[in-house]
A tleap script that builds the chain and sets N, CA, C and O, in Angstrom:
source leaprc.protein.ff14SB
mol = sequence {
  NMET ASP PRO ARG PHE ALA ASP MET LEU ARG
  PRO PHE LEU LYS TYR ALA GLY GLY ALA GLU
  ILE THR LEU GLU SER SER LEU ARG ASP LEU
  GLY LEU ASP SER MET GLN ALA ILE GLU LEU
  LEU PHE ALA ILE GLU ASP THR TYR GLN VAL
  SER LEU PRO ASP GLU LEU LEU THR ASP THR
  THR PHE ALA THR ALA GLY SER LEU TRP ALA
  ALA ILE SER GLY ALA ARG GLN CCYS
}
set mol.1.N position { -11.416 -0.690 -4.112 }
set mol.1.CA position { -10.446 -0.776 -3.033 }
set mol.1.C position { -11.184 -1.224 -1.779 }
set mol.1.O position { -12.227 -0.673 -1.426 }
set mol.2.N position { -10.644 -2.204 -1.129 }
set mol.2.CA position { -11.177 -2.723 0.130 }
set mol.2.C position { -11.161 -1.589 1.168 }
set mol.2.O position { -10.132 -0.936 1.341 }
set mol.3.N position { -12.283 -1.345 1.859 }
set mol.3.CA position { -12.324 -0.244 2.837 }
set mol.3.C position { -11.257 -0.359 3.930 }
set mol.3.O position { -10.762 0.657 4.416 }
set mol.4.N position { -10.906 -1.562 4.312 }
set mol.4.CA position { -9.900 -1.714 5.370 }
set mol.4.C position { -8.490 -1.408 4.869 }
set mol.4.O position { -7.570 -1.231 5.668 }
set mol.5.N position { -8.319 -1.344 3.544 }
set mol.5.CA position { -7.001 -1.046 2.978 }
set mol.5.C position { -6.541 0.356 3.386 }
set mol.5.O position { -5.400 0.530 3.814 }
set mol.6.N position { -7.411 1.344 3.259 }
set mol.6.CA position { -7.054 2.711 3.654 }
set mol.6.C position { -6.717 2.769 5.141 }
set mol.6.O position { -5.786 3.469 5.541 }
set mol.7.N position { -7.469 2.039 5.958 }
set mol.7.CA position { -7.187 2.002 7.394 }
set mol.7.C position { -5.829 1.366 7.671 }
set mol.7.O position { -5.116 1.786 8.582 }
set mol.8.N position { -5.473 0.349 6.882 }
set mol.8.CA position { -4.194 -0.315 7.056 }
set mol.8.C position { -3.045 0.615 6.637 }
set mol.8.O position { -1.983 0.603 7.260 }
set mol.9.N position { -3.253 1.417 5.586 }
set mol.9.CA position { -2.220 2.332 5.101 }
set mol.9.C position { -1.910 3.460 6.084 }
set mol.9.O position { -0.754 3.848 6.258 }
set mol.10.N position { -2.946 3.974 6.716 }
set mol.10.CA position { -2.834 5.203 7.503 }
set mol.10.C position { -1.662 5.230 8.496 }
set mol.10.O position { -0.977 6.251 8.555 }
set mol.11.N position { -1.390 4.182 9.273 }
set mol.11.CA position { -0.268 4.258 10.220 }
set mol.11.C position { 1.106 4.424 9.550 }
set mol.11.O position { 2.065 4.835 10.203 }
set mol.12.N position { 1.200 4.112 8.274 }
set mol.12.CA position { 2.471 4.216 7.555 }
set mol.12.C position { 2.630 5.566 6.841 }
set mol.12.O position { 3.675 5.845 6.253 }
set mol.13.N position { 1.585 6.396 6.899 }
set mol.13.CA position { 1.566 7.666 6.161 }
set mol.13.C position { 1.540 8.817 7.158 }
set mol.13.O position { 0.474 9.274 7.569 }
set mol.14.N position { 2.729 9.281 7.540 }
set mol.14.CA position { 2.831 10.268 8.618 }
set mol.14.C position { 2.217 11.627 8.289 }
set mol.14.O position { 1.945 12.412 9.197 }
set mol.15.N position { 1.994 11.919 7.004 }
set mol.15.CA position { 1.397 13.206 6.633 }
set mol.15.C position { -0.067 13.093 6.227 }
set mol.15.O position { -0.658 14.076 5.781 }
set mol.16.N position { -0.656 11.921 6.372 }
set mol.16.CA position { -2.042 11.730 5.935 }
set mol.16.C position { -3.030 12.443 6.845 }
set mol.16.O position { -4.056 12.941 6.382 }
set mol.17.N position { -2.726 12.493 8.130 }
set mol.17.CA position { -3.661 13.105 9.061 }
set mol.17.C position { -5.031 12.468 8.918 }
set mol.17.O position { -5.153 11.244 8.854 }
set mol.18.N position { -6.047 13.291 8.868 }
set mol.18.CA position { -7.404 12.788 8.710 }
set mol.18.C position { -7.890 12.827 7.275 }
set mol.18.O position { -9.067 12.585 7.007 }
set mol.19.N position { -6.980 13.134 6.340 }
set mol.19.CA position { -7.378 13.246 4.931 }
set mol.19.C position { -7.836 11.896 4.384 }
set mol.19.O position { -7.345 10.845 4.794 }
set mol.20.N position { -8.770 11.945 3.469 }
set mol.20.CA position { -9.242 10.729 2.811 }
set mol.20.C position { -8.116 10.147 1.950 }
set mol.20.O position { -7.420 10.877 1.245 }
set mol.21.N position { -7.952 8.850 2.017 }
set mol.21.CA position { -6.975 8.159 1.173 }
set mol.21.C position { -7.745 7.554 0.008 }
set mol.21.O position { -8.603 6.689 0.190 }
set mol.22.N position { -7.420 8.028 -1.196 }
set mol.22.CA position { -8.101 7.566 -2.402 }
set mol.22.C position { -7.132 6.755 -3.261 }
set mol.22.O position { -5.944 6.661 -2.949 }
set mol.23.N position { -7.640 6.176 -4.332 }
set mol.23.CA position { -6.791 5.421 -5.242 }
set mol.23.C position { -5.678 6.289 -5.819 }
set mol.23.O position { -4.602 5.783 -6.137 }
set mol.24.N position { -5.927 7.593 -5.957 }
set mol.24.CA position { -4.958 8.512 -6.550 }
set mol.24.C position { -3.970 9.074 -5.535 }
set mol.24.O position { -3.024 9.766 -5.915 }
set mol.25.N position { -4.171 8.793 -4.271 }
set mol.25.CA position { -3.299 9.347 -3.230 }
set mol.25.C position { -1.856 8.895 -3.422 }
set mol.25.O position { -1.579 7.701 -3.544 }
set mol.26.N position { -0.942 9.858 -3.447 }
set mol.26.CA position { 0.487 9.555 -3.567 }
set mol.26.C position { 1.012 9.126 -2.205 }
set mol.26.O position { 0.995 9.903 -1.250 }
set mol.27.N position { 1.473 7.895 -2.122 }
set mol.27.CA position { 1.960 7.388 -0.839 }
set mol.27.C position { 3.229 8.103 -0.396 }
set mol.27.O position { 3.419 8.328 0.799 }
set mol.28.N position { 4.086 8.458 -1.317 }
set mol.28.CA position { 5.317 9.201 -0.972 }
set mol.28.C position { 4.963 10.589 -0.426 }
set mol.28.O position { 5.523 11.028 0.578 }
set mol.29.N position { 4.026 11.277 -1.098 }
set mol.29.CA position { 3.625 12.607 -0.629 }
set mol.29.C position { 3.003 12.550 0.760 }
set mol.29.O position { 3.082 13.508 1.529 }
set mol.30.N position { 2.384 11.415 1.070 }
set mol.30.CA position { 1.751 11.254 2.378 }
set mol.30.C position { 2.722 10.730 3.436 }
set mol.30.O position { 2.335 10.498 4.582 }
set mol.31.N position { 3.996 10.543 3.041 }
set mol.31.CA position { 5.020 10.237 4.025 }
set mol.31.C position { 5.564 8.824 4.033 }
set mol.31.O position { 6.337 8.480 4.927 }
set mol.32.N position { 5.189 7.989 3.069 }
set mol.32.CA position { 5.731 6.632 3.037 }
set mol.32.C position { 7.192 6.675 2.604 }
set mol.32.O position { 7.510 7.180 1.527 }
set mol.33.N position { 8.077 6.147 3.442 }
set mol.33.CA position { 9.496 6.067 3.065 }
set mol.33.C position { 9.860 4.597 2.858 }
set mol.33.O position { 9.015 3.718 3.026 }
set mol.34.N position { 11.095 4.334 2.501 }
set mol.34.CA position { 11.495 2.972 2.136 }
set mol.34.C position { 11.389 2.003 3.314 }
set mol.34.O position { 10.997 0.852 3.124 }
set mol.35.N position { 11.725 2.435 4.503 }
set mol.35.CA position { 11.619 1.553 5.672 }
set mol.35.C position { 10.161 1.239 5.986 }
set mol.35.O position { 9.817 0.100 6.301 }
set mol.36.N position { 9.314 2.249 5.899 }
set mol.36.CA position { 7.893 2.026 6.150 }
set mol.36.C position { 7.275 1.167 5.058 }
set mol.36.O position { 6.340 0.411 5.322 }
set mol.37.N position { 7.786 1.273 3.834 }
set mol.37.CA position { 7.274 0.448 2.739 }
set mol.37.C position { 7.516 -1.030 3.034 }
set mol.37.O position { 6.676 -1.869 2.710 }
set mol.38.N position { 8.637 -1.354 3.635 }
set mol.38.CA position { 8.926 -2.745 3.996 }
set mol.38.C position { 7.959 -3.217 5.076 }
set mol.38.O position { 7.413 -4.317 4.994 }
set mol.39.N position { 7.755 -2.386 6.078 }
set mol.39.CA position { 6.803 -2.732 7.135 }
set mol.39.C position { 5.392 -2.859 6.573 }
set mol.39.O position { 4.637 -3.748 6.963 }
set mol.40.N position { 5.044 -1.960 5.652 }
set mol.40.CA position { 3.732 -2.022 5.005 }
set mol.40.C position { 3.586 -3.319 4.218 }
set mol.40.O position { 2.521 -3.935 4.233 }
set mol.41.N position { 4.630 -3.732 3.543 }
set mol.41.CA position { 4.604 -4.985 2.789 }
set mol.41.C position { 4.273 -6.155 3.707 }
set mol.41.O position { 3.452 -7.002 3.355 }
set mol.42.N position { 4.897 -6.213 4.875 }
set mol.42.CA position { 4.603 -7.288 5.833 }
set mol.42.C position { 3.142 -7.222 6.283 }
set mol.42.O position { 2.481 -8.253 6.403 }
set mol.43.N position { 2.647 -6.022 6.528 }
set mol.43.CA position { 1.250 -5.860 6.945 }
set mol.43.C position { 0.292 -6.326 5.844 }
set mol.43.O position { -0.720 -6.967 6.127 }
set mol.44.N position { 0.613 -6.005 4.600 }
set mol.44.CA position { -0.207 -6.435 3.470 }
set mol.44.C position { -0.224 -7.955 3.383 }
set mol.44.O position { -1.284 -8.562 3.229 }
set mol.45.N position { 0.951 -8.568 3.480 }
set mol.45.CA position { 1.034 -10.024 3.390 }
set mol.45.C position { 0.250 -10.698 4.505 }
set mol.45.O position { -0.404 -11.715 4.270 }
set mol.46.N position { 0.305 -10.147 5.717 }
set mol.46.CA position { -0.445 -10.715 6.840 }
set mol.46.C position { -1.945 -10.499 6.692 }
set mol.46.O position { -2.735 -11.416 6.916 }
set mol.47.N position { -2.330 -9.300 6.320 }
set mol.47.CA position { -3.753 -8.954 6.242 }
set mol.47.C position { -4.457 -9.671 5.101 }
set mol.47.O position { -5.558 -10.194 5.272 }
set mol.48.N position { -3.823 -9.694 3.944 }
set mol.48.CA position { -4.484 -10.234 2.745 }
set mol.48.C position { -4.006 -11.632 2.363 }
set mol.48.O position { -4.445 -12.192 1.359 }
set mol.49.N position { -3.110 -12.190 3.164 }
set mol.49.CA position { -2.615 -13.555 2.915 }
set mol.49.C position { -2.101 -13.718 1.488 }
set mol.49.O position { -2.437 -14.681 0.799 }
set mol.50.N position { -1.278 -12.757 1.056 }
set mol.50.CA position { -0.672 -12.775 -0.275 }
set mol.50.C position { 0.834 -12.561 -0.134 }
set mol.50.O position { 1.328 -12.086 0.888 }
set mol.51.N position { 1.520 -12.920 -1.169 }
set mol.51.CA position { 2.948 -12.625 -1.260 }
set mol.51.C position { 3.164 -11.913 -2.595 }
set mol.51.O position { 2.963 -12.498 -3.659 }
set mol.52.N position { 3.570 -10.666 -2.529 }
set mol.52.CA position { 3.808 -9.921 -3.761 }
set mol.52.C position { 5.111 -10.406 -4.392 }
set mol.52.O position { 6.132 -10.495 -3.710 }
set mol.53.N position { 5.084 -10.718 -5.683 }
set mol.53.CA position { 6.305 -11.179 -6.343 }
set mol.53.C position { 7.363 -10.073 -6.386 }
set mol.53.O position { 7.043 -8.884 -6.385 }
set mol.54.N position { 8.612 -10.489 -6.424 }
set mol.54.CA position { 9.731 -9.540 -6.406 }
set mol.54.C position { 9.614 -8.473 -7.487 }
set mol.54.O position { 9.975 -7.321 -7.249 }
set mol.55.N position { 9.116 -8.834 -8.673 }
set mol.55.CA position { 9.033 -7.861 -9.761 }
set mol.55.C position { 8.022 -6.744 -9.480 }
set mol.55.O position { 8.023 -5.726 -10.173 }
set mol.56.N position { 7.159 -6.922 -8.468 }
set mol.56.CA position { 6.215 -5.861 -8.106 }
set mol.56.C position { 6.723 -4.991 -6.957 }
set mol.56.O position { 6.069 -4.015 -6.589 }
set mol.57.N position { 7.851 -5.322 -6.400 }
set mol.57.CA position { 8.391 -4.547 -5.280 }
set mol.57.C position { 9.214 -3.379 -5.818 }
set mol.57.O position { 10.438 -3.338 -5.691 }
set mol.58.N position { 8.492 -2.429 -6.424 }
set mol.58.CA position { 9.121 -1.284 -7.081 }
set mol.58.C position { 8.492 0.013 -6.594 }
set mol.58.O position { 7.440 0.013 -5.954 }
set mol.59.N position { 9.162 1.120 -6.911 }
set mol.59.CA position { 8.595 2.433 -6.591 }
set mol.59.C position { 7.263 2.645 -7.301 }
set mol.59.O position { 6.373 3.302 -6.763 }
set mol.60.N position { 7.121 2.101 -8.489 }
set mol.60.CA position { 5.878 2.260 -9.245 }
set mol.60.C position { 4.713 1.604 -8.507 }
set mol.60.O position { 3.627 2.179 -8.427 }
set mol.61.N position { 4.929 0.420 -7.975 }
set mol.61.CA position { 3.873 -0.285 -7.239 }
set mol.61.C position { 3.467 0.502 -6.006 }
set mol.61.O position { 2.285 0.577 -5.670 }
set mol.62.N position { 4.449 1.090 -5.330 }
set mol.62.CA position { 4.176 1.815 -4.089 }
set mol.62.C position { 3.953 3.314 -4.317 }
set mol.62.O position { 4.007 4.094 -3.366 }
set mol.63.N position { 3.705 3.722 -5.554 }
set mol.63.CA position { 3.528 5.148 -5.869 }
set mol.63.C position { 2.216 5.698 -5.342 }
set mol.63.O position { 2.197 6.756 -4.713 }
set mol.64.N position { 1.134 5.004 -5.586 }
set mol.64.CA position { -0.185 5.475 -5.149 }
set mol.64.C position { -0.919 4.344 -4.444 }
set mol.64.O position { -0.543 3.177 -4.554 }
set mol.65.N position { -1.961 4.704 -3.728 }
set mol.65.CA position { -2.791 3.681 -3.094 }
set mol.65.C position { -3.387 2.774 -4.164 }
set mol.65.O position { -3.513 1.568 -3.952 }
set mol.66.N position { -3.753 3.337 -5.303 }
set mol.66.CA position { -4.350 2.553 -6.386 }
set mol.66.C position { -3.378 1.569 -7.006 }
set mol.66.O position { -3.750 0.429 -7.284 }
set mol.67.N position { -2.145 1.982 -7.228 }
set mol.67.CA position { -1.166 1.063 -7.826 }
set mol.67.C position { -0.828 -0.071 -6.863 }
set mol.67.O position { -0.618 -1.210 -7.282 }
set mol.68.N position { -0.779 0.243 -5.592 }
set mol.68.CA position { -0.508 -0.794 -4.600 }
set mol.68.C position { -1.704 -1.738 -4.481 }
set mol.68.O position { -1.532 -2.954 -4.386 }
set mol.69.N position { -2.910 -1.178 -4.486 }
set mol.69.CA position { -4.111 -2.017 -4.415 }
set mol.69.C position { -4.210 -2.921 -5.642 }
set mol.69.O position { -4.618 -4.075 -5.519 }
set mol.70.N position { -3.846 -2.423 -6.813 }
set mol.70.CA position { -3.869 -3.245 -8.028 }
set mol.70.C position { -2.913 -4.438 -7.894 }
set mol.70.O position { -3.242 -5.547 -8.314 }
set mol.71.N position { -1.743 -4.212 -7.316 }
set mol.71.CA position { -0.778 -5.301 -7.110 }
set mol.71.C position { -1.333 -6.339 -6.133 }
set mol.71.O position { -1.188 -7.543 -6.342 }
set mol.72.N position { -1.966 -5.859 -5.073 }
set mol.72.CA position { -2.564 -6.780 -4.093 }
set mol.72.C position { -3.680 -7.579 -4.733 }
set mol.72.O position { -3.760 -8.796 -4.563 }
set mol.73.N position { -4.541 -6.894 -5.470 }
set mol.73.CA position { -5.663 -7.580 -6.147 }
set mol.73.C position { -5.164 -8.643 -7.106 }
set mol.73.O position { -5.714 -9.743 -7.164 }
set mol.74.N position { -4.135 -8.323 -7.849 }
set mol.74.CA position { -3.560 -9.283 -8.785 }
set mol.74.C position { -2.991 -10.487 -8.061 }
set mol.74.O position { -3.162 -11.620 -8.511 }
set mol.75.N position { -2.320 -10.258 -6.951 }
set mol.75.CA position { -1.726 -11.355 -6.188 }
set mol.75.C position { -2.804 -12.232 -5.548 }
set mol.75.O position { -2.614 -13.438 -5.392 }
set mol.76.N position { -3.932 -11.627 -5.178 }
set mol.76.CA position { -5.012 -12.394 -4.560 }
set mol.76.C position { -5.689 -13.310 -5.562 }
set mol.76.O position { -6.258 -14.330 -5.173 }
set mol.77.N position { -5.639 -12.972 -6.834 }
set mol.77.CA position { -6.293 -13.772 -7.865 }
set mol.77.C position { -5.445 -14.963 -8.290 }
set mol.77.O position { -5.946 -15.879 -8.942 }
set mol.78.N position { -4.178 -14.958 -7.930 }
set mol.78.CA position { -3.279 -16.064 -8.321 }
set mol.78.C position { -3.467 -17.277 -7.435 }
set mol.78.O position { -2.793 -18.290 -7.624 }
savepdb mol mol.pdb
quit
């Protein structure tokens, strides 16, 4: 996971506080809601210069930091 990824996630996770964000971190448990997920998607696209395909815009993709990072990594390789 890119070190700046956790820093990018933090503003969207209202319950993260100073806790470490790991690949296993549940984004929903840390406070990501559907509106913030949309804003996060825009931030991801701007930061990593990728466009996530519609089929990846699911609750499963946004479940954990690791699942979201895997989607970003896959999109960057295309």
